[in-house]
C-alpha positions, -999 to +999 in steps of 0.1 A: -019+577+456+001+553+478+029+534+460+047+502+468+079+505+488+104+477+484+142+476+481+140+461+446+111+482+433+117+517+419+099+544+438+065+557+427+061+530+400+035+505+414+003+516+430-003+501+464-035+479+462-046+457+491-057+427+470-024+428+451-004+428+484-025+398+497-021+378+465+017+386+463+022+375+499+005+342+491+025+337+459+058+341+478+049+313+502+034+287+478+030+278+442-001+299+433-026+301+405-040+337+403-073+343+385-079+380+382-100+401+358-081+418+330-069+452+339-065+446+376-027+442+376-016+406+372+017+420+359+020+442+390+016+411+412+042+393+392+067+422+396+061+423+433+068+386+437+098+389+414+112+418+435+109+397+467+128+368+451+155+391+438+159+401+475+156+366+490+178+348+464+201+373+449+224+346+434+196+330+414+176+339+383+139+346+376+120+334+346+089+351+332+071+335+302+044+347+280+028+331+248+035+358+222+066+378+213+048+412+217+037+402+252+073+391+260+086+425+248+060+442+269+069+422+300+106+429+295+098+466+293+078+464+326+107+446+343+132+472+332+110+501+342+099+487+376+127+466+392+162+474+404+180+447+384+202+443+353+183+447+320+162+416+315+173+390+290+147+384+263+147+350+247+126+342+216+129+319+186+146+347+166+178+340+187+196+307+179+199+280+205+236+285+207+233+322+212+206+317+238+228+294+258+257+318+256+235+347+269+224+328+301+245+341+329+228+338+364+217+357+382+194+375+358+157+381+349+148+361+318+117+369+298+109+344+271+083+325+251+076+290+264+085+274+231+122+283+233+124+273+270+108+239+263+130+233+233+162+242+252+151+220+282+146+191+258+181+196+246+195+198+281+206+234+274+185+254+299+197+255+336+163+255+352+178+247+386+194+281+387+160+298+389+142+307+422+109+319+406+091+309+374+061+329+362+036+316+337+015+344+321-017+333+304-015+301+325-048+287+311-026+274+282-009+249+305-029+219+291-025+193+263+009+196+245+015+233+250+051+239+261+040+251+296+032+215+304+067+202+297+082+231+316+059+224+346+070+188+345+107+198+346+101+221+375+092+192+397+129+184+400+137+219+413+128+241+443+117+270+422+085+288+432+057+289+406+034+318+400+007+312+373-016+340+362-047+342+340-079+362+336-098+333+321-090+297+329-120+283+310-154+270+320-145+233+325-133+220+359-111+194+341-091+222+325-084+240+358-075+206+373-051+201+345-035+235+349-032+229+387-016+195+382+007+204+353+022+234+371+023+220+406-001+245+421-007+246+459-028+277+464-056+294+445-062+332+445-095+343+428-109+378+426-139+389+407-156+423+401-179+417+431-151+414+457-149+444+480-111+449+477-113+448+439-146+468+433-130+503+436-107+495+406-134+480+383-144+503+354-177+495+337-176+479+302-207+483+282-214+454+258-236+461+228-250+435+205-255+448+169-273+426+145-270+430+107-292+412+082-278+386+058-285+398+022-308+377+002-280+369-023-258+355+004-286+336+019-292+319-014-256+308-016-259+292+019-286+269+005-261+251-017-236+247+011-262+234+035-272+209+009-237+196+006-233+193+044-266+175+047-259+150+018-225+141+032-237+137+068-266+115+057-240+093+040-219+091+072-250+083+092-259+055+068-224+042+073-228+042+110-204+069+121-228+088+143-264+082+154-280+114+142-282+127+106-276+163+114-241+173+125-222+204+134-185+211+134-179+194+167-197+162+156-179+161+123-145+166+140-154+137+163-161+116+131-128+126+116-110+117+149-126+083+149-118+076+112-081+085+117-079+063+148-095+034+128-071+038+099-041+039+123-053+007+141-056-011+107-022-001+096-007-011+129-021-046+123-006-046+088-040-043+072-050-019+044-081+004+048-108-006+024-127+016-001-157+020+023-134+036+049-119+060+024-154+069+012-162+079+048-130+099+051-139+118+019-175+124+030-163+139+063-137+161+046-163+174+021-188+181+049-161+200+068-152+221+038-188+229+030-195+238+067-165+262+067-177+277+034-211+282+051-195+300+080-176+323+056-208+331+036-228+339+067-202+359+087-175+372+062-191+376+028-185+369-009-147+376-012-138+354+017-159+325+003-145+331-032-109+329-019-117+298+001-131+280-029-102+291-051-077+277-026-093+243-028-082+240-064-046+248-058-021+220-064-001+207-035+029+186-043+019+186-080-017+175-075-051+186-061-060+167-030-087+140-037-111+155-011-108+190-027-114+175-061-145+158-049-157+189-031-153+211-061-169+185-083-201+184-062-230+197-083-241+221-056-206+236-054-204+239-092-236+258-092-225+279-062-194+290-080-213+298-111-235+322-091-206+335-071-187+345-103-215+369-111-219+384-076-202+416-064-215+422-029-200+432+005-211+417+037-231+444+056-209+439+086-181+458+068-200+490+065-214+488+100-179+482+115-164+511+096-193+533+107-190+523+144-153+530+146-155+562+126-183+576+149-163+567+180-132+586+168-153+616+156-169+618+190-136+614+208-106+623+186-082+609+212-099+576+213-082+543+206-101+513+190-093+477+185-113+459+159-110+421+161-115+400+130-110+362+129-096+361+094-066+380+080-083+386+048-111+404+066-086+425+085-070+435+052-103+445+037-112+466+068-079+484+068-082+491+030-118+504+035-106+529+062-078+541+040-101+547+010-116+578+026-089+605+028-110+626+051-116+598+076-104+604+112-095+567+114-059+558+110-060+520+109-033+493+107-036+456+107-020+437+137-014+400+129+009+372+138+044+365+124+035+335+102+032+341+065+008+321+043+018+324+006+014+361-003-002+369+031+029+382+049+029+383+087+045+409+110+079+405+126+083+410+163+098+444+157+069+454+135+044+443+161+061+462+189+065+493+166+028+492+158+018+490+195+040+519+203+025+540+174-010+530+187-001+542+222+012+575+208-019+580+188-002+579+153-026+549+148-059+551+164-074+518+152-058+484+153-075+458+132-063+427+150-065+389+146-062+366+176-026+378+183-041+409+199-062+390+224-038+381+251-024+404+277-013+434+256-012+464+278-030+491+259-046+511+287-061+538+265-084+516+244-119+530+245-137+507+221-134+470+212-153+457+182-158+420+175-163+417+138-178+383+147-185+366+181-161+338+191-174+306+207-146+303+232-152+321+266-114+325+272-110+344+239-142+364+245-129+376+279-094+383+265-108+404+237-132+423+260-105+429+284-086+452+260-109+480+272-122+493+305-088+491+322-084+526+335-118+541+326-152+529+314-150+511+281-173+499+253-176+466+235-196+461+203-202+426+190-214+423+153-238+395+147-253+384+114-290+378+122-305+343+120-271+327+114-246+307+136-233+340+148-263+342+172-256+307+187-219+315+190-226+347+209-250+329+233-227+299+237-198+321+248-220+339+273-232+306+288-197+293+290-185+324+308-213+321+334-204+285+340-167+295+344-175+319+372-197+294+389-170+267+386-143+290+399-162+298+430-164+260+437-127+256+430-119+283+454-139+267+481-124+233+474-089+246+473-092+258+509-095+222+519-065+209+499-051+204+464-075+198+435-080+162+424-060+154+392-080+157+360-096+126+344-079+109+315-086+128+282-114+115+261-123+122+224-147+149+236-122+166+259-096+165+231-121+183+208-127+209+234-091+220+231-093+225+194-095+261+182-125+274+163-124+275+125 
């Protein structure tokens, strides 16, 4: 295997790949957005460009940013293992602003989360002008109010080169235009599995769709929740807040956006919102809560629904919120809770997920598996289920973010890094992960990825799927509850991904002629498109 030879790159560390050389050469000459399938070496390209700038501008620093602390730690390790340079400086929110400022001593390689860089820039405490190269990993995030946008704005007053990288920029042209404009992009480098210089490095990923039936008892519970949603949306329709009587999550979010905007406009004029407006606010809130409960009933099961309903009755600042009180007082919700109290039933996905993971590890004892679950509670239940069988070959651990919610404790950065190291060594062979495990983590030996539920977002779908198939053929299993919104979610993500590929090909052709046009001004709909799924 031929390896990269460069004065600033350690021998026999980076494999020489033609497409990586081509992209790196472009990125050293112009601000470049790289779109490359997961597992094809975006980090290797970043390291090659960084090595060149260490050589060209030895008196200046390099900044590499990534959205999560585990990913920052991973990049820092790659820099230390690959480049001839002092140990990289890692900056995260766990280090105080004063300490961060004291640690900055150009020239150096700084690896950081964008939040700390944006915060320090806002305080005038980050010397951006001393950097020759700024690398944005997971660059599709450079939209809206994400810190990448403020950092990109600040870079316009410097001569630093920009390298932006992502595997999945999204299916909307406006989003790519926004990333392009926000980061000052000049060149576009796109590769797909069909490109001849990439094809030899593509490993097949088999995607299986496994449908499970929704038990009759759970289906009966959904009738009450649907009734609540329908009754509240009909009320909103009569009040003139949207033309159709049926509404999904997106339509209800749009109603909520409009109501908040109407209330803000009244208050700005010194007027008080009337009872009719507050009635609409309450109806929208009840409909959203019932819709979320419906999703839980269909895709997660009894315990998740029970916990959600219980949380609505918790006091905040000494009182229960009016919308929660109205929701819990709805006759259908009262009857739902009465039936729920007598019901002890697992969602069938739980047993199917456990069986699929167990069979994979029994078949291949050295296998590594990532099981993605949207909700922490589901992740906890899955880990508990694996641990209840002392003879199980599955050694599972939950991998979640740092935030704690009441008794639900998050993982510190050190705990996250330790878990990933144990996973690589095989002490843990199944990570049960929430969304924190989706982006960029370099776990090359993952053989199977399981989606406990499909996700509607094409970016998250691609990120999850990309955790396998990096160095050998991988397998992806998506669990779907039959005849529920799971089916539509799965198909929606697939359509969006197809549109993304078609759009990127057009962007690539257009970029050869010149910079992309700036994105249109945000609308209510485009704002909603940026919202995460429930």
